[in-house]
C-alpha positions as CSV (number, residue, x, y, z in Angstrom):
1,X,16.6,-189.8,92.7
2,X,13.2,-188.6,91.3
3,X,12.7,-186.4,94.4
4,X,16.1,-184.9,93.9
5,X,15.3,-184.2,90.2
6,X,12.0,-182.7,91.2
7,X,13.5,-180.5,93.9
8,X,16.3,-179.3,91.5
9,X,13.6,-178.5,88.9
10,X,11.6,-176.5,91.4
11,X,14.7,-174.6,92.5
12,X,15.5,-173.7,88.9
13,X,12.0,-172.6,88.2
14,X,11.9,-170.5,91.3
15,X,15.2,-168.9,90.5
16,X,14.1,-168.1,87.0
17,X,10.9,-166.6,88.3
18,X,12.8,-164.3,90.7
19,X,15.1,-163.2,88.0
20,X,12.1,-162.3,85.8
21,X,10.5,-160.4,88.7
22,X,13.7,-158.4,89.3
23,X,13.8,-157.6,85.6
24,X,10.2,-156.5,85.5
25,X,10.7,-154.3,88.5
26,X,13.8,-152.7,86.9
27,X,11.9,-152.2,83.6
28,X,9.0,-150.6,85.5
29,X,11.4,-148.2,87.3
30,X,12.9,-147.2,84.0
31,X,9.5,-146.6,82.5
32,X,8.5,-144.6,85.5
33,X,11.5,-142.4,85.1
34,X,10.8,-141.9,81.4
35,X,7.2,-140.9,81.9
36,X,8.1,-138.3,84.6
37,X,10.8,-136.8,82.4
38,X,9.4,-134.4,79.9
39,X,10.0,-135.2,76.2
40,X,11.0,-132.2,74.3
41,X,10.8,-131.6,70.5
42,X,12.8,-129.0,68.5
43,X,11.3,-126.8,65.8
44,X,12.2,-123.9,63.5
45,X,9.8,-121.2,62.5
46,X,8.9,-117.5,62.1
47,X,7.0,-115.5,64.6
48,X,3.7,-114.3,62.9
49,X,2.0,-112.7,66.0
50,X,2.2,-112.3,69.7
51,X,-0.7,-112.1,72.1
52,X,-0.7,-112.2,75.9
53,X,1.3,-115.3,76.8
54,X,1.0,-116.9,73.4
55,X,2.9,-116.8,70.1
56,X,1.8,-117.7,66.6
57,X,4.5,-119.5,64.7
58,X,4.7,-120.5,61.1
59,X,6.9,-123.5,61.7
60,X,8.7,-126.1,59.6
61,X,7.8,-129.8,59.8
62,X,8.5,-131.3,63.2
63,X,9.2,-134.9,62.3
64,X,9.5,-136.1,65.9
65,X,5.8,-135.3,66.3
66,X,4.8,-136.2,62.7
67,X,3.6,-132.7,62.2
68,X,3.8,-131.1,58.7
69,X,4.8,-127.4,58.3
70,X,1.9,-125.2,59.5
71,X,1.0,-122.0,61.3
72,X,-0.4,-122.3,64.8
73,X,-0.6,-120.7,68.2
74,X,1.4,-121.9,71.2
75,X,1.3,-120.9,74.8
76,X,4.6,-119.9,76.3
77,X,5.9,-121.4,79.6
78,X,7.8,-118.2,80.2
79,X,7.4,-114.6,78.9
80,X,8.6,-114.1,75.3
81,X,12.2,-112.7,75.4
82,X,12.1,-108.9,74.9
83,X,14.4,-109.1,71.9
84,X,12.1,-111.3,69.9
85,X,9.5,-109.7,67.6
86,X,7.1,-110.5,64.8
87,X,9.1,-111.6,61.7
88,X,12.0,-113.1,63.6
89,X,13.1,-116.6,62.6
90,X,13.3,-118.7,65.8
91,X,14.4,-122.0,67.2
92,X,12.0,-123.3,69.8
93,X,11.5,-126.3,72.0
94,X,8.0,-127.9,72.7
95,X,7.0,-130.0,75.6
96,X,3.6,-131.3,76.8
97,X,2.1,-129.6,79.9
98,X,0.4,-131.6,82.6
99,X,-2.9,-130.8,80.8
100,X,-1.4,-132.6,77.7
101,X,-1.1,-129.3,75.7
102,X,2.0,-128.4,73.8
103,X,3.8,-125.4,75.2
104,X,6.9,-123.6,74.2
105,X,9.5,-124.2,76.9
106,X,12.3,-122.4,75.1
107,X,12.5,-119.9,72.2
108,X,15.4,-118.0,70.8
109,X,16.5,-116.3,67.7
110,X,17.6,-118.7,65.0
111,X,21.3,-118.3,64.4
112,X,22.5,-118.0,60.9
113,X,24.7,-120.9,59.6
């Protein structure tokens, strides 16, 4: 009877260990997918200057990054759309480049509400 109890205990422990291993593998897969997908942050601001492939924005606070309102330069992933100019109020999207620098991946005129 003791042997049966011990074998049953070992079987339960083994089954529990396999379930935890499967869960860990699943969690790691999810984490891997999240780290490869680019996290994007939205912002609102005014174009203050344009130079080469960069734009200077006076932007409102970006709470998802814990940034207060400020004026700063950002590189652009793509050329600035021709219709945008200094003084325009814009909506933009930031993402981190492979070099861990923040770049503007999307920028457009801010629509009036």
